[in-house]
C-alpha angles and dihedrals in degrees: 000000000000105000099178141007099197105051097277098310093117133014117251102181132011133212090249089063106013097167109037091162091051130245122304107254124210108267100191120208097312096095091051111196090003092066095098097033111148094008135100125267128210107186123174125220115254088220097066112150132177114271118239137194132214117210125199137172142169125191146173127208129191137171113224128201114286095040095287115151118201123191124181125179144169110224126181148149140201121207123194136175095045114159117246133181108237114200097222092177096056119139113258114251095241090067094056089081088071089074114179091004087079088072093057114124111235137178111292110241089191094055110160092027105048117031103186138040149111137236094267090062092056091053093057121105090251105028093173090071132052109219127356116197109188111193111213133164097236103110125110139196132195134193127190128173145169110221121195125187128182122185130182125186127196135182120308088027092285111150148138135233129205120190126184128183126191110187148155128207119195131183143160097206124107140194096347096125090239114134087000094289110170100166126128122275125268110314097204120023090187094060108040091161088064091059092076107108145136110312118245088237094052116131109183099189128029127168128180125188120190139159138213114228117231117267116263117245117239113223 
């Protein structure tokens, strides 16, 4: 249902009559390349490969006077080959300066094939289609952390443990469902390097304090 053609300024279709032009019927192969005209495409790369992750760590451990054990480590990972939806039909940045003019209704060059649209659609790389989400395995994710652990044991096995993790997770993937990512799609197709940002699952600081209860005496 197309609710507006000018960014929400006026109503195009209402719930009482949501599809005034009728529903799009399956056309089969007869129209050829015109079969998906005006609709969205979701092609997948024919070079899809399984993603993989490299894990690495380095740590030092030392026992201090008084039975205190200290363990510090650098732990990280690097994931590559993650699938990402690339919006191939995204408006080029130089047209954004037009502002509200992008919502101007203009003469439809696809009259007879596409019945609705606005000026911003005609300025897209492939104006004959709406959205094109090209799934490709080019996304990455990195994780690096400093992990500190201190443990102290007393008599009867009573003790306590304190763990602290300082970490940062970065990624350039969006809305793939991997790792629970639910963020919007790529903001700027023409600057994929700028998509790298803090991961939605990033937790910078994490501290855990626990204790070991004393051992029970056996009569």
